C-alpha positions, 0 to 999 in steps of 0.5 A, a space after each residue: 757861674 756856668 749856670 749864670 753865663 748860660 742864662 745870660 746867653 739864653 736871654 741874649 739869644 732869644 731876647 725875652 725875660 727868661 724868668 717866664 717864657 711868653 706864650 699864647 694859644 691858637 685854635 684851628 677848626 676845620 672846613 665850614 660851609 655856611 649855606 644850607 641848614 647852617 645858614 638857615 639856622 643863623 637866619 633864624 637867630 641860631 648859632 652853629 658854633 655855639 657848642 664850642 664857644 667856651 673853648 674858643 673863649 679860652 684861647 688867644 687866636 681863633 681860626 677856621 677854614 671858610 669852605 664857601 664864598 660869602 656873597 650875594 653876587 656871582 654865578 655858580 661854577 660848573 661843578 658838582 658842589 657850589 657853596 655860597 653863604 649870605 653875609 648875615 653869617 659873618 657877625 656870628 663868625 666874628 663872635 667866635 673867630 678872629 679870622 679864616 683861611 680862604 685857600 680852598 677849592 670852594 672859595 671861587 665857586 661863584 667867580 672872582 667878583 663874588 670872591 672880591 665881594 667876600 673880601 670886602 665883607 670880611 674886612 667890614 666884619 673885622 675878620 682877618 684872612 689868610 690865603 686870599 687877596 685882590 691879586 696874587 701878591 696879596 694872596 701870598 701875603 701872610 696874616 701877621 699877628 702878635 700875641 705875648 710878644 711873639 710875632 706869627 705869620 699865618 699862610 694858607 694854600 690850596 692844592 686841590 683843583 680847580 686851579 682856576 680859583 688862583 689869584 692872578 697878578 691883577 685878579 682876585 683869588 686864592 694862593 695856590 700851593 707851588 713848592 718854590 713859592 711856598 718855600 719863598 713865602 715862608 722865608 719872606 715871612 721871617 725876613 720881610 714881615 719879621 715873624 718869629 714863627 710861621 704856621 701854614 694851613 694847607 688844603 690838600 690830600 684825598 677825600 676820605 683817606 685816613 692817612 696822609 699821602 706821600 705828596 702831603 708828607 713830602 710837602 710838610 717836610 719841605 715847609 718845615 725845612 724852610 722854616 715853618 713851625 707847624 703845619 695844619 691841614 684840611 680838605 679830606 673831610 676826615 681826620 688824618 694821622 699826625 706826625 712830628 718832624 724835627 720836633 715840629 707838629 704836622 696835623 695832616 687833617 682836622 676834618 670837618 667842622 660845620 658841614 652838611 654835605 657828609 655821606 659817612 660817619 667818619 666825615 661827621 667826626 672832626 677835631 678842633 685843634 688847640 695849640 700853644 706857642 712860644 718863641 721856640 715854636 709849638 709847645 704842645 697841642 690837644 684836639 677836641 672832638 666835634 660830632 656833626 649832625 645831619 644838618 652839619 652842626 657840630 657838638 663838642 664831644 668831651 668823652 672821646 679820646 683824641 690826639 695830644 702832645 707836649 714839647 719834649 715828648 717823642 710821640 703823639 699821645 691821646 687825651 680826653 677833652 685836653 686831659 691826658 
């Protein structure tokens, strides 16, 4: 009798048939710049993401960080590196991805007009986005999707300068990471957008550092305390450590994915993260190693061990191509 009552209470609490929990899988790949050699490969009819096509095809939602503006207009900003890809790259991205994150330090490389042009190209190509918008409110509005009856809000933030890329109340741009606004967005995702789960994608940390810095760790905890179910990061161009906080995963950096501008071996090894979710949050994840050649093209490495975890485990373990 007690077991029956417990089962009924569980059903009432979570609102789904308790015989089988609905779940879905999400893949997140790291920083992509699609100008230079990767862009030239696409122009010749090639596909820089092809090595990971089988993995992408196995999951429900596929995302990567678009670390360049996709436009034909605009003027290059006064900075060391500026990245602009031709809109011809988008059909290739759409072949493999459902959407991209835009809150990074290169989305504004060619100015607001080029950024606005990119938003139009993404919409026309059928690619969703998180972290950008035609104004400040849109940039902070989550990409909300529903899979297996689970409604998920995806938020994207940048905290690497220049802040001039930030959206304004009447100007296009990206979402900037300010603690109070991030916390408010996470809470709003649940209260206003009806999300069961919230996942944040962060552009943060210092380049070439294999461990997250104190700022990243403090902010990760703040987001989870506010209601985030998982935190996934990039920008350092190398993979960083992973931790569990209150039983929720924080992957501080997945490193690069499609990136020609690399200057050491650590920058040429990234992770493609696969994470499973149900209404309780992250069920587990595994990582798949990307070996990036000098032209910036990734190849899947199915032999190198990389981090994995399952709900209920106290620590992150190691798998090879998703196998413990």
